[in-house]
C-alpha positions in Angstrom: -43.9 -11.4 5.2 -40.9 -12.9 4.0 -38.1 -11.6 1.5 -38.8 -12.9 -2.0 -35.7 -11.9 -4.5 -37.1 -13.7 -7.1 -36.6 -11.5 -10.2 -37.4 -13.1 -13.8 -40.9 -12.1 -15.4 -43.3 -12.3 -18.2 -46.6 -10.8 -17.1 -49.5 -12.2 -18.8 -51.8 -9.1 -19.1 -51.5 -5.8 -18.0 -48.3 -4.6 -16.3 -47.0 -1.7 -14.1 -45.4 1.1 -15.8 -43.1 2.3 -12.6 -40.3 4.9 -14.6 -40.5 7.7 -12.1 -43.7 7.5 -10.6 -44.6 8.2 -7.0 -48.2 9.2 -6.6 -49.4 5.7 -7.1 -48.8 2.7 -9.6 -50.1 2.9 -13.2 -51.1 0.7 -15.3 -50.9 0.1 -19.2 -50.9 -2.9 -21.4 -47.2 -3.9 -22.5 -46.7 -5.9 -25.9 -47.7 -9.9 -25.5 -45.4 -12.7 -24.0 -43.0 -14.1 -26.4 -44.3 -17.0 -28.1 -42.4 -20.2 -27.2 -41.1 -21.6 -30.3 -39.1 -24.7 -28.9 -39.4 -27.8 -31.7 -36.0 -28.2 -33.1 -35.1 -27.7 -36.6 -37.1 -29.2 -39.9 -34.5 -32.1 -41.0 -34.8 -33.5 -45.2 -38.0 -35.9 -45.1 -37.9 -38.4 -48.0 -40.9 -40.6 -49.1 -43.0 -41.2 -45.7 -46.3 -40.3 -48.1 -48.7 -42.3 -45.9 -47.4 -41.9 -42.7 -47.4 -37.7 -43.3 -51.0 -38.0 -44.9 -52.0 -40.1 -41.6 -50.7 -37.3 -38.6 -51.7 -34.6 -41.1 -55.3 -36.1 -41.5 -55.1 -36.9 -36.8 -53.6 -33.2 -36.5 -56.6 -31.2 -38.4 -59.1 -32.5 -36.4 -60.9 -30.4 -33.8 -60.0 -32.4 -30.8 -56.4 -34.2 -32.1 -55.7 -37.2 -29.7 -51.9 -37.6 -28.9 -50.0 -39.6 -31.9 -47.5 -42.3 -30.3 -44.9 -42.9 -33.1 -42.6 -46.2 -32.4 -39.8 -47.4 -33.9 -36.3 -48.8 -33.5 -33.9 -46.2 -33.0 -32.3 -44.5 -36.2 -35.7 -45.1 -38.0 -36.8 -41.5 -38.9 -39.8 -40.6 -35.7 -38.0 -37.4 -35.1 -38.0 -36.6 -38.1 -41.2 -37.3 -38.8 -42.7 -35.5 -36.2 -41.5 -32.3 -36.9 -42.2 -32.5 -40.3 -46.1 -32.8 -39.3 -46.2 -30.6 -36.3 -44.2 -27.9 -38.7 -46.3 -28.5 -41.9 -49.5 -28.1 -39.1 -48.4 -24.6 -38.3 -48.3 -22.8 -35.2 -51.0 -22.9 -32.8 -52.0 -20.0 -30.9 -49.8 -20.6 -27.4 -46.5 -22.4 -29.6 -44.5 -24.8 -29.7 -42.9 -27.1 -26.5 -40.2 -29.8 -26.9 -38.8 -32.1 -24.4 -36.2 -34.7 -25.3 -37.2 -37.3 -22.1 -34.0 -39.1 -22.5 -35.3 -42.7 -22.4 -31.9 -43.9 -23.6 -29.8 -41.4 -22.0 -26.6 -42.1 -20.1 -28.2 -40.2 -17.6 -31.4 -40.9 -15.9 -34.3 -40.0 -17.8 -36.2 -36.4 -17.4 -38.2 -35.7 -14.6 -41.5 -34.5 -16.1 -41.6 -31.8 -12.9 -38.6 -30.3 -14.3 -40.3 -30.4 -17.9 -43.4 -29.1 -16.5 -41.4 -26.3 -14.7 -39.1 -24.8 -18.1 -42.6 -25.1 -20.2 -44.7 -23.3 -18.1 -41.3 -20.4 -17.5 -41.5 -20.0 -21.3 -45.4 -19.7 -21.4 -45.0 -16.5 -18.9 -45.0 -18.3 -15.6 -42.1 -17.1 -13.7 -43.3 -18.9 -10.3 -44.5 -22.6 -11.3 -46.3 -24.1 -8.8 -44.1 -26.4 -6.3 -46.3 -29.4 -6.2 -45.7 -31.5 -10.1 -49.4 -32.4 -9.7 -50.5 -28.8 -9.5 -47.6 -27.4 -11.8 -49.4 -29.9 -14.6 -53.1 -28.6 -13.8 -51.4 -25.0 -14.3 -50.2 -26.2 -17.4 -53.9 -27.9 -19.0 -55.4 -24.5 -17.8 -52.8 -22.5 -20.1 -53.2 -24.5 -22.8 -57.0 -24.9 -22.6 -57.1 -21.8 -23.7 -53.7 -21.1 -25.9 -53.3 -24.6 -28.0 -49.8 -25.5 -28.1 -47.6 -27.9 -30.5 -45.9 -30.1 -27.7 -42.6 -33.1 -28.9 -42.4 -35.6 -26.7 -39.2 -37.4 -28.2 -37.8 -40.3 -26.7 -40.2 -41.3 -24.0 -39.8 -44.0 -21.4 -42.8 -44.8 -19.9 -46.6 -44.1 -19.6 -46.7 -41.5 -16.5 -43.7 -39.9 -17.9 -45.8 -38.5 -20.9 -49.4 -38.8 -18.8 -47.5 -35.9 -16.6 -46.4 -33.6 -19.4 -50.1 -33.8 -21.9 -51.3 -30.4 -22.6 -54.9 -29.7 -22.4 -57.1 -31.1 -25.1 -57.3 -28.8 -28.2 -53.4 -29.1 -28.4 -51.2 -31.3 -31.0 -49.2 -33.7 -29.7 -46.8 -35.7 -30.9 -44.5 -38.6 -28.6 -41.8 -41.0 -29.8 -40.8 -43.7 -28.6 -39.1 -47.2 -29.5 -42.0 -49.4 -27.8 -45.2 -49.4 -27.7 -46.9 -47.4 -24.6 -49.2 -49.6 -23.6 -51.0 -47.4 -21.0 -50.7 -44.2 -23.8 -52.3 -46.2 -26.6 -55.5 -47.6 -24.0 -56.4 -43.5 -23.2 -56.8 -43.2 -27.0 -53.4 -42.3 -28.7 -53.5 -42.3 -32.1 -50.3 -45.0 -33.4 -48.3 -45.0 -36.3 -45.2 -47.6 -36.0 -42.3 -46.5 -38.4 -40.3 -48.3 -40.2 -37.7 -49.0 -43.1 -37.9 -46.9 -46.2 -38.8 -48.7 -48.9 -36.0 -49.3 -51.7 -36.8 -46.2 -54.0 -37.0 -43.9 -51.5 -34.0 -45.2 -49.4 -31.5 -44.9 -52.9 -33.1 -41.3 -52.7 -32.5 -40.4 -49.7 -29.0 -41.6 -50.0 -28.4 -39.6 -53.3 -29.7 -36.7 -51.8 -26.9 -37.5 -49.2 -24.2 -37.8 -51.3 -24.4 -35.4 -53.8 -22.2 -35.7 -57.1 -19.9 -38.5 -55.2 -22.7 -40.8 -55.2 -22.8 -41.0 -58.5 -19.6 -43.9 -59.2 -21.5 -45.8 -56.5 -23.8 -49.0 -56.2 -26.5 -47.2 -54.7 -28.7 -49.7 -54.9 -26.3 -52.5 -52.9 -25.5 -49.5 -50.3 -29.2 -48.9 -49.6 -30.4 -52.8 -49.5 -27.2 -52.8 -46.7 -28.4 -50.1 -44.5 -32.0 -52.2 -44.6 -34.0 -48.7 -45.5 -33.3 -46.8 -41.8 -32.6 -43.4 -43.0 -30.1 -42.3 -39.4 -28.1 -45.2 -41.5 -28.4 -44.3 -44.8 -27.7 -40.6 -44.1 -24.5 -41.7 -42.2 -23.2 -44.1 -45.1 -24.2 -40.7 -47.8 -22.1 -38.0 -45.8 -19.3 -40.5 -46.3 -19.6 -40.9 -49.8 -19.4 -37.5 -50.2 -16.3 -36.7 -47.9 -15.1 -39.1 -50.2 -14.6 -42.3 -48.2 -15.2 -45.8 -49.1 -17.7 -48.2 -47.3 -17.8 -51.5 -45.8 -21.0 -51.5 -44.3 -22.6 -55.3 -44.7 -24.3 -56.5 -41.6 -25.9 -59.6 -41.2 -29.7 -59.9 -43.3 -31.1 -60.6 -40.5 -29.9 -58.2 -38.3 -32.2 -55.8 -36.0 -32.3 -52.5 -37.2 -30.8 -51.2 -34.2 -27.5 -53.3 -35.7 -27.4 -51.6 -38.9 -27.8 -48.2 -36.8 -24.7 -49.1 -34.6 -22.3 -50.5 -37.6 -23.2 -46.8 -39.5 -22.3 -44.9 -36.6 -19.1 -47.5 -35.9 -18.2 -46.6 -39.9 -18.9 -42.8 -39.2 -16.6 -42.6 -36.2 -13.5 -44.7 -37.2 -13.8 -42.1 -40.4 -13.0 -39.2 -38.3 -9.8 -37.3 -38.0 -8.3 -38.6 -34.8 -9.0 -35.1 -33.1 -12.4 -35.3 -33.7 -12.7 -38.6 -32.5 -11.7 -37.5 -28.9 -14.2 -34.8 -29.2 -17.2 -37.1 -29.9 -16.1 -39.5 -27.3 -15.5 -36.6 -24.8 -19.5 -35.7 -25.3 -20.6 -39.3 -23.8 -18.9 -38.0 -21.3 -21.0 -34.4 -20.5 -23.4 -34.7 -17.8 -25.8 -33.4 -19.7 -29.8 -34.4 -19.5 -31.1 -36.4 -22.9 -29.3 -36.3 -26.3 -28.4 -32.5 -25.3 -24.8 -31.0 -26.3 -23.5 -27.5 -24.6 -20.6 -26.3 -27.1 -18.6 -24.3 -24.1 -19.2 -27.6 -21.7 -17.9 -29.7 -24.6 -14.6 -27.3 -25.2 -13.9 -27.5 -21.7 -14.5 -31.4 -21.1 -11.9 -32.0 -24.4 -9.3 -29.3 -23.4 -10.2 -26.7 -25.9 -10.1 -23.3 -27.0 -14.1 -22.2 -28.4 -12.7 -21.8 -32.0 -11.5 -25.7 -32.2 -14.2 -26.8 -30.4 -16.8 -25.5 -33.4 -14.5 -26.9 -35.7 -15.1 -30.3 -34.3 -19.0 -30.2 -33.8 -18.8 -28.7 -37.5 -17.3 -32.1 -38.5 -19.6 -34.2 -36.2 -22.7 -32.5 -38.2 -21.5 -33.0 -41.5 -20.8 -36.2 -40.7 -24.4 -37.1 -39.7 -23.5 -37.7 -36.0 -25.1 -34.5 -34.4 -27.2 -31.9 -35.2 -26.9 -28.1 -34.2 -29.9 -26.2 -32.3 -29.2 -23.0 -31.9 -25.8 -21.5 -31.9 -24.8 -22.8 -28.5 -26.1 -26.3 -28.5 -26.3 -28.9 -30.4 -27.9 -33.1 -30.2 -27.0 -36.8 -31.2 -28.9 -37.7 -34.0 -30.1 -40.5 -32.3 -31.5 -41.1 -29.0 -28.3 -44.0 -28.2 -25.9 -41.6 -29.6 -24.9 -40.2 -26.5 -24.5 -44.1 -25.3 -22.6 -44.9 -28.3 -20.0 -41.8 -27.8 -19.7 -42.9 -23.5 -19.1 -46.8 -24.8 -15.9 -45.9 -27.3 -14.9 -43.4 -24.5 -14.5 -46.1 -21.8 -13.1 -48.6 -24.0 -10.5 -46.3 -26.0 -9.9 -44.2 -22.9 -10.8 -46.3 -20.0 -12.8 -45.5 -17.0 -9.8 -43.1 -15.1 -10.2 -40.7 -18.1 -13.6 -41.0 -18.5 -13.7 -40.0 -15.3 -11.3 -37.1 -16.2 -13.8 -35.8 -19.2 -16.8 -35.8 -16.4 -14.9 -33.7 -13.7 -13.5 -30.9 -16.6 -17.6 -30.9 -17.4 -18.4 -30.1 -14.2 -15.6 -28.2 -13.2 -17.0 -26.0 -16.1 -20.1 -25.5 -15.2 -18.6 -25.0 -11.4 -16.9 -22.4 -12.5 -19.3 -20.6 -14.8 -22.1 -20.7 -12.2 -19.5 -19.7 -9.5 -18.5 -16.1 -11.8 -22.5 -15.6 -12.7 -23.4 -16.2 -8.7 -20.8 -13.9 -7.4 -22.5 -11.1 -10.2 -25.8 -11.3 -9.5 -25.6 -11.5 -5.2 -22.1 -9.9 -4.9 -23.3 -9.2 -0.7 -23.3 -12.9 -0.3 -20.2 -14.9 1.3 -19.2 -17.4 -1.3 -16.0 -20.3 -1.1 -14.2 -20.9 -4.2 -14.7 -24.4 -5.1 -11.3 -26.3 -5.8 -11.3 -27.0 -9.8 -9.0 -29.6 -10.7 -9.0 -28.9 -14.5 -9.6 -24.8 -14.3 -11.3 -24.5 -17.9 -9.3 -23.2 -20.4 -12.0 -20.0 -21.7 -14.5 -18.5 -19.2 -17.3 -16.2 -20.3 -17.4 -12.9 -19.5 -20.4 -12.6 -16.7 -19.6 -8.9 -15.4 -22.6 -7.9 -15.3 -25.8 -8.7 -14.0 -27.6 -9.0 -17.2 -25.0 -11.3 -18.9 -25.5 -14.0 -15.2 -28.9 -13.6 -15.4 -28.7 -15.2 -19.4 -26.0 -18.0 -18.3 -28.3 -18.9 -15.9 -31.6 -18.9 -17.8 -29.3 -21.0 -20.1 -27.6 -23.7 -17.9 -30.8 -24.3 -15.5 -31.8 -27.4 -17.1 -28.0 -28.6 -16.3 -28.8 -28.2 -12.1 -30.4 -31.4 -11.4 -28.6 -33.6 -13.7 -25.1 -32.7 -13.3 -26.1 -32.9 -8.7 -27.0 -36.3 -9.6 -24.1 -36.8 -11.6 -21.6 -36.0 -9.4 -24.0 -38.0 -6.4 -24.1 -40.7 -8.2 -19.8 -40.4 -8.8 -18.7 -39.6 -5.3 -17.4 -36.1 -6.1 -19.0 -34.4 -3.1 -17.2 -31.4 -3.4 -18.8 -31.0 -6.9 -22.2 -31.5 -5.4 -22.0 -29.3 -2.3 -20.6 -25.9 -4.6 -22.9 -26.8 -7.3 -25.5 -25.9 -4.5 -24.0 -23.6 -3.0 -23.2 -21.5 -6.3 -26.7 -22.0 -8.1 -28.3 -20.0 -4.7 -29.2 -16.8 -6.2 -31.1 -18.3 -9.0 -33.0 -20.4 -7.6 -34.0 -18.0 -5.0 -35.0 -16.5 -8.0 -36.6 -19.2 -9.6 -38.2 -20.4 -6.9 -39.1 -24.7 -8.7 -39.5 -26.4 -5.6 -39.2 -29.4 -6.3 -35.4 -28.9 -7.7 -35.2 -26.8 -4.7 -35.8 -29.2 -2.3 -33.8 -31.8 -4.4 -30.6 -29.5 -4.4 -29.8 -29.9 -0.6 -31.2 -33.5 -0.4 -28.1 -33.8 -2.2 -26.3 -31.2 -1.1 -26.0 -31.3 2.8 -25.0 -34.3 2.9 -22.3 -34.2 0.1 -21.1 -30.8 2.2 -20.9 -32.7 6.1 -19.0 -35.8 4.3 -16.6 -33.1 3.2 -16.5 -31.1 6.6 -16.1 -35.1 8.2 -13.0 -35.7 5.7 -11.4 -32.3 5.2 -13.0 -29.9 8.4 -11.2 -26.9 7.0 -13.0 -23.0 7.0 -13.9 -23.5 3.6 -16.0 -26.9 4.0 -17.7 -25.9 6.9 -18.8 -22.8 5.5 -20.3 -24.0 3.1 -21.8 -26.6 5.0 -23.5 -23.6 7.2 -24.1 -21.8 4.2 -26.3 -24.6 2.9 -28.2 -25.3 6.1 -29.3 -21.7 6.0 -30.2 -21.9 2.1 -32.3 -24.8 2.8 -34.3 -22.7 6.2 -35.2 -20.4 3.5 -36.6 -23.4 1.0 -38.4 -24.6 3.9 -40.0 -21.1 5.4 -41.1 -20.8 1.9 -42.8 -24.4 1.8 -43.9 -23.9 5.0 -42.3 -25.8 6.7 -41.5 -23.8 9.6 -40.5 -26.2 12.4 -37.8 -27.7 10.2 -36.5 -24.1 8.9 -36.5 -23.4 12.6 -33.8 -26.2 13.3 -31.6 -25.7 9.9 -30.8 -22.3 11.7 -30.2 -23.6 14.7 -27.4 -25.7 13.1 -26.0 -23.0 11.1 -26.3 -20.6 14.2 -24.1 -23.6 15.7 -21.6 -24.1 13.3 -21.3 -20.3 13.3 -20.3 -20.0 16.7 -17.5 -22.9 16.7 -16.0 -21.2 14.1 -16.0 -18.0 16.1 -17.3 -16.3 12.8 -19.6 -13.3 13.7 -20.0 -12.2 10.6 -21.8 -15.6 9.4 -23.1 -15.5 13.5 -25.3 -12.7 12.7 -26.3 -13.8 9.7 -28.2 -17.2 11.0 -29.5 -15.6 13.8 -31.3 -13.1 11.4 -32.0 -16.4 9.3 -33.4 -17.6 13.0 -35.7 -14.1 13.9 -37.1 -14.3 10.6 -38.4 -18.0 10.8 -39.7 -17.4 14.1 -41.8 -14.7 13.4 -43.3 -16.6 10.7 -43.7 -19.6 12.7 -46.2 -17.1 15.0 -43.6 -16.1 17.2 -43.5 -12.1 16.3 -42.0 -11.1 20.4 -39.3 -14.1 20.6 -38.1 -12.7 16.7 -38.3 -8.7 17.5 -35.8 -9.9 20.8 -33.3 -12.0 18.7 -34.1 -9.3 15.7 -33.3 -6.6 18.0 -29.4 -8.5 19.3 -28.7 -9.2 14.8 -29.2 -5.5 14.8 -26.7 -4.4 18.0 -24.5 -7.1 16.2 -24.2 -5.8 12.8 -24.1 -2.2 13.8 -20.6 -3.0 15.7 -19.7 -5.1 12.5 -20.2 -2.1 10.6 -22.1 -3.8 8.5 -24.2 -1.2 6.5 -25.8 -2.9 3.8 -26.2 -6.4 6.6 -27.6 -3.6 9.0 -30.7 -2.5 6.4 -31.3 -5.8 5.8 -31.9 -6.4 9.9 -33.5 -3.3 10.0 -36.5 -4.1 7.3 -36.6 -7.5 9.2 -36.5 -6.0 12.9 -40.0 -3.4 11.9 -42.1 -6.4 10.5 -41.5 -8.1 13.7 -42.4 -4.4 15.5 -45.3 -4.0 13.2 -46.9 -7.2 13.9 -46.2 -6.2 17.9 -48.0 -2.9 17.2 -45.0 0.0 17.2 -45.6 1.2 14.2 -43.5 4.5 15.2 -41.1 2.4 15.4 -41.0 0.5 12.8 -41.4 2.7 10.4 -38.1 4.7 11.9 -36.1 1.4 11.2 -37.5 1.2 7.8 -36.5 5.0 7.2 -33.1 4.5 8.2 -33.0 0.7 6.3 -33.9 2.3 2.7 -31.4 4.9 3.2 -28.1 2.3 4.1 -29.3 -0.2 2.1 -30.1 2.6 -0.8 -25.9 3.7 -0.1 -24.7 0.5 -1.0 -26.9 -0.4 -4.1 -29.1 -3.4 -2.7 -32.2 -2.0 -4.7 -34.1 -5.0 -3.8 -34.4 -4.8 -0.1 -34.4 -0.7 -0.2 -37.5 -1.3 -2.0 -38.6 -4.3 0.7 -38.1 -0.9 3.1 -40.7 0.9 1.0 -42.9 -1.6 0.7 -43.0 -2.1 4.2 -43.1 1.0 4.9 -46.3 2.1 2.2 -47.9 -0.8 4.2 -47.9 0.3 7.6 -48.7 4.2 5.9 -51.8 2.9 4.7 -53.1 0.6 7.1 -52.6 4.1 9.6 -54.6 5.8 6.7 -51.8 7.9 5.5 -52.9 7.4 1.8 -51.2 9.9 0.1 -47.7 8.8 2.0 -48.4 4.9 1.4 -49.3 5.7 -2.3 -45.7 7.3 -2.5 -43.7 4.7 -1.0 -45.1 2.5 -3.2 -44.8 4.1 -6.3 -40.8 3.9 -5.1 -40.4 0.6 -3.9 -42.3 -0.1 -7.3 -39.4 1.5 -9.4 -37.1 -0.2 -7.5 -38.9 -3.7 -7.7 -39.6 -3.0 -12.1 -35.6 -2.2 -12.4 -34.5 -5.3 -10.1 -37.2 -7.0 -12.1 -38.5 -8.6 -8.6 -41.4 -9.8 -9.9 -43.2 -11.3 -6.7 -42.9 -8.2 -4.9 -44.5 -6.1 -7.4 -47.5 -8.2 -6.6 -47.1 -8.0 -3.4 -47.0 -4.2 -4.1 -49.9 -4.1 -6.3 -51.7 -6.3 -3.7 -51.5 -3.9 -1.0 -52.4 -0.9 -3.4 -55.5 -2.1 -4.4 -56.2 -2.9 -0.4 -55.3 1.0 -0.3 -57.7 1.6 -3.1 -60.2 0.4 -1.7 -60.2 1.7 1.4 -60.4 5.0 -0.2 -63.7 3.6 -2.0 -62.2 3.1 -5.4 -63.3 -0.2 -6.1 -63.1 -0.3 -10.0 -59.0 0.9 -9.3 -59.2 -1.6 -6.5 -60.4 -4.5 -8.3 -58.0 -3.5 -12.0 -54.6 -3.8 -9.2 -55.7 -7.0 -8.2 -56.7 -8.4 -10.9 -52.8 -7.7 -12.4 -51.4 -9.1 -8.9 -53.3 -12.2 -9.7 -51.9 -13.0 -13.1 -48.3 -12.1 -11.5 -49.3 -14.7 -9.1 -50.6 -17.6 -11.2 -48.6 -20.4 -9.9 -48.4 -19.6 -6.2 -51.4 -20.7 -4.2 -50.7 -19.1 -1.1 -50.5 -15.5 -3.0 -53.3 -16.5 -4.8 -55.4 -17.0 -1.9 -53.8 -13.7 -0.2 -55.5 -11.8 -3.9 -58.9 -13.5 -3.3 -58.9 -12.5 0.6 -58.2 -9.0 0.0 -60.6 -8.8 -2.9 -63.5 -10.4 -0.6 -62.0 -7.9 2.2 -62.6 -4.7 -0.2 -65.7 -6.0 -2.0 -63.6 -6.1 -4.8 -65.2 -8.4 -7.6 -62.4 -10.0 -9.7 
């Protein structure tokens, strides 16, 4: 059994009530998890009566097919989709949204990342590591709880197919071109074209307000060719008291109309606001997403000045707010437009600087959150070329968790961006800083990608500058990847990584690091099926850590050693170590590992037939895991408590405990198998 420090958790169904319970586990039914409401705000819609009626007809069917809306940039596909889905009402499962980034400056969104994010929104804190399995789980959940889904700015058929929920849900996909494979699968297709002249004038008049009275709106609407984004930008111009010279050629593609409107709107911006807009194009963020704090850091501004400029860009129609901290470009090509302006105006060197400021902000915040969330871990502060002008207050665990939850979707894009631009220090340090969150969330595909990029980056850093800081980061990354490999069943790979980290620690003559990686090697050896060798290894680690006076580290090793001793049949010695570990870990405030010590104590006592003391130990462990929000360990205690109840003949109670454990383990195939095997052994019907 390995340590599992995942802490975020929403329980589907019954949950654990364990505030001061010491004599067993009490169950109650909590309020249901929050229903996701991810769709962006509805935007004003003019005309489109035929399209809205057609979409309403499709979406009100008992089993509606996916709807594909196609058309050029700025034609209003997203606005129409939002109107249709919001008007249709809220399905029981909620609303899910993803910008698939077909025309982003970064790569298109990865379906596995989107699925994992959606599953967490639906209450699954441990999405399956395999993308196909995760997609199957999404379909399973949405079969009984239909959802409304908007897949915006799709790149291709396969990207969309991987994200489709079960039949019965409402799905709208937007794309600039027809997706032939999706149409062949039965999707309902509607092409979105320009607004008719009367509707175009009305949208222009609505946007311009009183300022439009003195203008020839018909001529301006004709120049905008009925493209809603161009009309909205032109109306914003008039409302601001500016004149317009929008005169694209009559035969120009509609994309040219949008480009001309964006260019004219940009030229009317105040110089500082224009500089912020250009900086938005360099942000290492997925899709059309804009983070206000990152934008300020990239532009070198304080928060209040940043918000002022973002409001000005919103009033100009270039961006839209999505919540208090995020915005989105008004068109899928907005980031490309801003990035192109930045390269043309500032040049590549200044664009690189802006991007690096954004990455340095992300690094600084991630390290602050990491230290708060995992204070026992050794970290190496990164060198920030551009320290951000303002930092978030991440002084407590809840603030750190909230920051990681808000920014975790940035990780892949930031890593790929820094890797693509040869910024090895950012790539390595981002992976190092993000470790506590990855450990808790366990997004296996992203986890593996992180070290695929970060370890070579750290190796290049060490080759170029073999100082102690770079070597420590490399060592820690090998140790972290060993945990990922253990969790995914690659025991030989885990042992290899532990050995590499151990060699580095020995070369560095770092006694603390050597003991840590020797501990990791012992755990990996145990999980590979060799508890005898693991026991000898961990006994040596215990001696080393005791000599170093590292109380918390000694306690962690005692737990691992006790697990190996138990596997070898030395239960009395194991129990002694677990009780000592509990005292040591409690004394330094490590509630998570103190809970592990109590849980294993309860497990061994239960197997020895000491039912009362086992129940008490499980109750104490559960109290700690609830406080630490360590859901996988809550599930483990429920599993073991179910087996304990079954051993005493309480099959109904055992079945209920195992059912709750099973709900907690949705998404973890190995743990679900363990629950099923436990139910079969004790004869409980789930």
